[in-house]
C-alpha positions as CSV (number, residue, x, y, z in Angstrom):
1,X,0.0,0.0,0.0
2,X,1.5,3.4,-1.0
3,X,2.3,5.9,1.7
4,X,0.2,9.0,1.8
5,X,2.0,12.3,1.6
6,X,1.3,14.4,4.6
7,X,-0.2,17.9,3.7
8,X,1.3,20.6,6.0
9,X,-1.4,22.4,7.9
10,X,-1.1,26.0,9.2
11,X,-3.5,28.2,11.3
12,X,-4.9,31.4,9.8
13,X,-4.4,34.3,12.3
14,X,-7.7,35.8,11.2
15,X,-10.3,33.0,11.4
16,X,-8.1,30.6,13.5
17,X,-8.9,27.7,11.2
18,X,-6.4,25.0,10.3
19,X,-5.9,24.8,6.5
20,X,-3.5,23.4,4.1
21,X,-0.4,25.6,3.8
22,X,-1.0,26.2,0.1
23,X,-4.4,27.8,0.8
24,X,-2.8,30.5,2.9
25,X,-0.5,33.4,2.3
26,X,2.6,33.8,4.6
27,X,3.5,37.2,6.1
28,X,7.0,37.2,7.4
29,X,9.0,39.4,9.8
30,X,12.6,39.2,8.5
31,X,15.6,39.3,10.8
32,X,16.1,42.9,9.6
33,X,12.6,43.6,11.1
34,X,10.9,44.1,7.7
35,X,7.4,42.8,7.3
36,X,6.7,41.3,3.9
37,X,4.4,39.0,2.0
38,X,6.3,35.7,1.4
39,X,4.9,34.1,-1.8
40,X,7.4,31.2,-1.7
41,X,7.0,30.5,2.0
42,X,10.8,30.1,2.3
43,X,12.1,33.5,3.5
44,X,13.8,33.3,6.8
45,X,12.1,35.0,9.7
46,X,9.0,34.7,11.9
47,X,5.9,33.9,9.9
48,X,2.2,34.2,10.2
49,X,-0.4,32.8,7.8
50,X,-3.6,34.4,6.6
51,X,-6.5,33.1,4.4
52,X,-7.0,34.7,1.0
53,X,-10.2,36.3,2.5
54,X,-10.0,40.0,3.3
55,X,-12.2,39.5,6.3
56,X,-9.5,37.3,7.8
57,X,-6.9,40.0,7.4
58,X,-9.3,42.6,8.9
59,X,-10.0,40.3,11.9
60,X,-6.2,39.6,12.4
61,X,-5.5,43.4,12.4
62,X,-8.5,44.4,14.6
63,X,-7.7,41.8,17.3
64,X,-4.0,42.5,17.0
65,X,-3.4,38.8,16.2
66,X,-1.0,39.6,13.3
67,X,1.1,41.9,15.6
68,X,1.2,39.1,18.3
69,X,2.2,36.4,15.8
70,X,5.0,38.6,14.3
71,X,5.9,40.0,17.7
72,X,6.1,43.5,16.3
73,X,3.8,46.4,15.6
74,X,2.6,46.3,12.0
75,X,2.4,49.7,10.3
76,X,-0.8,50.6,8.4
77,X,1.1,50.9,5.0
78,X,2.3,47.3,5.4
79,X,-1.2,46.2,6.1
80,X,-2.4,47.9,2.9
81,X,0.4,46.1,1.0
82,X,-0.7,42.8,2.4
83,X,-4.3,43.6,1.5
84,X,-3.3,44.4,-2.1
85,X,-1.3,41.2,-2.3
86,X,-4.2,39.1,-1.0
87,X,-6.5,40.6,-3.6
88,X,-3.9,39.9,-6.3
89,X,-3.3,36.4,-5.3
90,X,-6.8,35.5,-4.3
91,X,-7.9,32.3,-6.3
92,X,-11.0,33.3,-8.2
93,X,-14.0,31.3,-7.1
């Protein structure tokens, strides 16, 4: 019987649901204290995952879950960049 490949799961900081890593976008705080969207999921630094839904980003910001996950205050312009990236990457339903 062939072995099943395990699908990595991550928790969205907005809705707090566990989802496959590929269904989420990674936001990373680099060692240089920059906050970026990490499309590859391979940049070094502290990461947080968010669903492609804008409501999840809003929830994560409103309840300061994104700041807590990244252990740093997230500036408003960075949040706007993340929002634009989510809209751009959002799989069309």
